[in-house]
PLY file of the C-alpha trace (Angstrom):
ply
format ascii 1.0
element vertex 87
property float x
property float y
property float z
element edge 86
property int vertex1
property int vertex2
end_header
135.71 -67.40 -115.35
136.11 -68.66 -117.99
138.09 -66.26 -120.52
136.81 -65.00 -123.85
139.80 -64.34 -126.28
137.57 -62.43 -128.25
134.35 -61.90 -130.26
134.84 -63.33 -134.39
132.26 -61.53 -136.42
130.90 -63.16 -138.96
128.11 -62.73 -141.90
127.46 -66.18 -142.16
125.95 -66.85 -138.99
128.02 -68.78 -137.92
126.87 -72.39 -137.66
124.98 -74.73 -136.63
125.67 -78.09 -134.30
127.95 -78.92 -131.72
130.55 -81.08 -133.87
133.67 -79.71 -134.52
133.95 -81.40 -139.02
136.97 -83.44 -140.00
138.55 -80.59 -141.51
138.67 -77.97 -138.47
139.91 -81.28 -136.43
143.22 -81.43 -137.97
144.02 -77.08 -138.40
142.73 -77.21 -134.58
144.81 -81.12 -133.70
148.30 -79.00 -133.77
147.03 -77.05 -130.44
146.82 -80.84 -128.67
143.50 -79.70 -127.71
142.70 -81.05 -124.27
139.18 -79.58 -124.89
137.29 -78.33 -128.93
133.37 -78.03 -128.50
131.06 -75.64 -130.72
127.83 -74.12 -128.66
125.71 -72.21 -131.37
128.13 -69.54 -133.05
130.66 -70.30 -130.30
134.22 -71.85 -130.58
136.31 -73.71 -127.01
139.14 -74.66 -127.72
141.18 -76.09 -124.54
144.57 -76.28 -125.25
147.48 -76.33 -122.06
149.82 -74.13 -125.36
148.14 -71.72 -124.34
149.03 -71.39 -120.72
150.46 -68.34 -119.13
149.82 -66.14 -122.94
146.94 -62.98 -122.90
143.28 -62.99 -124.66
145.07 -61.40 -128.02
147.38 -64.00 -128.35
145.67 -67.02 -127.46
142.95 -65.45 -130.13
145.80 -64.97 -133.00
146.84 -68.72 -132.52
143.43 -70.55 -132.88
143.17 -68.11 -135.63
146.66 -68.74 -137.19
145.45 -72.78 -137.56
142.11 -72.17 -138.43
143.20 -69.01 -141.06
140.11 -68.58 -142.89
137.07 -70.74 -141.19
137.57 -68.51 -137.48
135.04 -66.63 -140.30
132.29 -69.35 -139.50
132.02 -67.91 -135.47
130.72 -65.73 -134.03
132.94 -66.13 -131.32
136.50 -67.93 -130.16
137.56 -68.91 -126.84
141.26 -69.88 -125.96
141.20 -71.45 -122.32
143.88 -73.19 -120.61
142.44 -76.78 -119.64
142.30 -75.17 -114.94
139.88 -72.84 -116.49
138.38 -75.18 -119.08
137.50 -76.75 -115.91
135.97 -73.78 -114.10
134.07 -73.11 -116.62
0 1
1 2
2 3
3 4
4 5
5 6
6 7
7 8
8 9
9 10
10 11
11 12
12 13
13 14
14 15
15 16
16 17
17 18
18 19
19 20
20 21
21 22
22 23
23 24
24 25
25 26
26 27
27 28
28 29
29 30
30 31
31 32
32 33
33 34
34 35
35 36
36 37
37 38
38 39
39 40
40 41
41 42
42 43
43 44
44 45
45 46
46 47
47 48
48 49
49 50
50 51
51 52
52 53
53 54
54 55
55 56
56 57
57 58
58 59
59 60
60 61
61 62
62 63
63 64
64 65
65 66
66 67
67 68
68 69
69 70
70 71
71 72
72 73
73 74
74 75
75 76
76 77
77 78
78 79
79 80
80 81
81 82
82 83
83 84
84 85
85 86
């Protein structure tokens, strides 16, 4: 199953739509993701750099590259490419 890194609280109610805007895409590119998906307020990032890391450290990596933008999401899921295939 999918590993949920953590839920990120937000006052804005999250973002709608499935597109990840250019600014976010540029920031996330640092993680070299195999896939980035936005489903309602849930951001899913699959990247090989998460291999062997516990969920808390994965979340810290994503929030470190997103900085303040991380607060725009109700939840952030950080998956390895293998975990992403199973979801």
